[in-house]
C-alpha positions in Angstrom: -10.3 -3.8 -1.4 -8.0 -5.1 1.2 -7.4 -3.5 4.6 -4.0 -2.4 3.4 -5.5 -0.7 0.4 -8.1 1.0 2.6 -5.4 2.2 5.1 -3.2 3.5 2.4 -6.1 5.3 0.7 -6.9 7.0 4.1 -3.2 7.8 4.6 -2.9 9.3 1.1 -6.1 11.4 1.7 -4.6 12.7 5.0 -1.3 13.6 3.3 -3.3 15.4 0.6 -5.2 17.4 3.1 -2.0 18.2 5.0 -0.4 19.3 1.7 -3.4 21.6 1.0 -3.2 23.1 4.4 0.6 23.7 4.1 0.0 25.3 0.7 -2.6 27.7 2.2 -0.3 28.5 5.1 2.6 29.2 2.7 0.4 31.5 0.6 -0.7 33.3 3.8 2.9 33.5 5.0 4.0 35.1 1.7 1.3 37.7 2.1 2.5 38.7 5.6 6.2 38.4 4.8 6.9 35.0 6.3 6.7 31.5 5.1 8.9 29.6 7.5 10.0 26.2 6.6 6.6 25.1 5.2 8.1 24.6 1.7 10.6 22.2 3.1 7.9 20.4 5.1 5.7 20.1 2.0 8.6 18.7 -0.1 9.3 16.2 2.6 5.7 15.1 2.8 5.6 14.7 -1.0 8.8 12.6 -0.9 7.4 10.5 1.9 4.1 10.0 0.0 5.9 9.0 -3.2 8.1 6.5 -1.2 5.1 5.0 0.5 3.2 4.7 -2.7 6.2 2.8 -4.2 6.3 0.5 -1.2 2.6 -0.1 -1.5 3.0 -1.1 -5.1 5.8 -3.5 -4.2 3.7 -5.0 -1.4 0.7 -5.4 -3.8 2.9 -7.2 -6.3 4.2 -9.5 -3.5 0.7 -10.2 -2.3 -0.3 -11.2 -5.9 2.8 -13.4 -6.2 2.1 -15.1 -2.8 -1.6 -15.5 -3.7 -0.7 -17.3 -6.9 1.8 -19.6 -5.1 -0.9 -20.3 -2.4 -3.4 -21.3 -5.1 -0.9 -23.6 -6.8 0.1 -25.2 -3.4 -3.6 -25.7 -2.6 -4.2 -27.4 -5.9 -1.2 -29.6 -5.4 -2.2 -30.6 -1.9 -5.8 -31.3 -3.1 -4.4 -33.5 -5.9 -2.1 -35.4 -3.5 -5.0 -36.0 -1.0 -7.2 -37.3 -3.8 -4.4 -39.6 -4.9 -3.9 -40.9 -1.3 -7.7 -41.5 -1.0 -7.7 -43.5 -4.2 -4.8 -45.6 -3.1 -6.4 -46.2 0.3 -9.8 -47.1 -1.2 -8.2 -49.6 -3.6 -6.1 -51.2 -0.9 
């Protein structure tokens, strides 16, 4: 698991705990006749979480694409170096 995955997992866990806390506070607020803007805060957090998860998925796809390109470039460079060595050895 990459550092980015670990960080995003920790972030998602924190958001989940915050959502649970807000849900409890909203439930307590209803019991005493309040509630404040906790519902709006919770909706905002859920939207932020969904947006960040989508961004993470895009980043993961980009990492996979770049990793594949890196592997291909490394193979091409290794092949070129081997070819140069052969030419120099024959010369």
